[in-house]
C-alpha positions, 0 to 999 in steps of 0.5 A, a space after each residue: 672657482 672650484 674648490 677640490 678637496 682631499 687631493 692634489 692639483 691635477 695639472 701637469 707641471 708643463 701646464 703650471 709652468 706655462 700658466 706661471 709665466 703668463 699670469 703674474 698671480 699664478 706663481 703665488 696662486 700655486 705657492 698656496 696650493 692653488 692653480 690658475 686654469 687656461 680659462 682664467 679660473 681658480 682652483 683651490 685644493 683643500 684638506 678634508 679638514 679645510 672642506 669640513 670646516 667650510 661646509 660646517 661654517 656655511 651651516 652654523 647659525 651665528 651666535 657664540 663669540 668665543 669659549 667661556 673662560 675656564 675651558 682650557 683646564 680640565 682639572 680646575 673645570 671638573 673640580 668646580 663643576 663636580 660639587 654642583 652636579 649633585 645640587 638641585 639649584 644648577 642644571 645637571 645637563 648644562 654642567 655635564 655639557 660643560 664638562 664634555 667640551 672642557 674634555 677636548 684639549 684646547 691645543 686642537 688634539 683629536 679625541 675619540 667619543 669613547 675616550 671622553 665617555 669613559 673619562 666623563 663617566 657618561 654613556 657614548 650616546 649621551 656623549 654623542 649628543 652633547 658632542 653633536 650640540 657643541 658641533 652644531 654651534 661651531 665649538 667642536 668638529 669631527 675629522 671626516 676620515 678618522 671620525 675623532 673630535 676636537 675643538 673647533 679653531 678659534 677663528 672658526 665658526 664660533 667666532 664669525 670673524 669677530 674678536 671675543 
């Protein structure tokens, strides 16, 4: 199997028509962005996001099963965490990491690192370290072209196919 990213299938219409008539799965494959070649190999065309996700999933160590409850409402999270930041009984770094993760909308909207840093009153380098950590465990992902970040989909590497 060949996986190609960021482009369109490279077969001609005539070729695709011939394969569709000669193999019962060719039409189904073509309707999903895949193609059956003459040598019976399958080519799947993926978007840049999909390629990045495949690479990330292959590199992520399993462990996290779901996002902690309460991260979907940033205002509520911020209100709960803010008073704890100055209390020596709690880990300031852990609380800030939760705020960084919570700053990304659950709907998958992309955000720039500098916007998150500004919102949380953190330096861009500190925000980058937190984002990099959340990416390493599969809870955030970065668009390969825009370089913006978003929450990884719930069925992504963080869940590893398990229900949380």
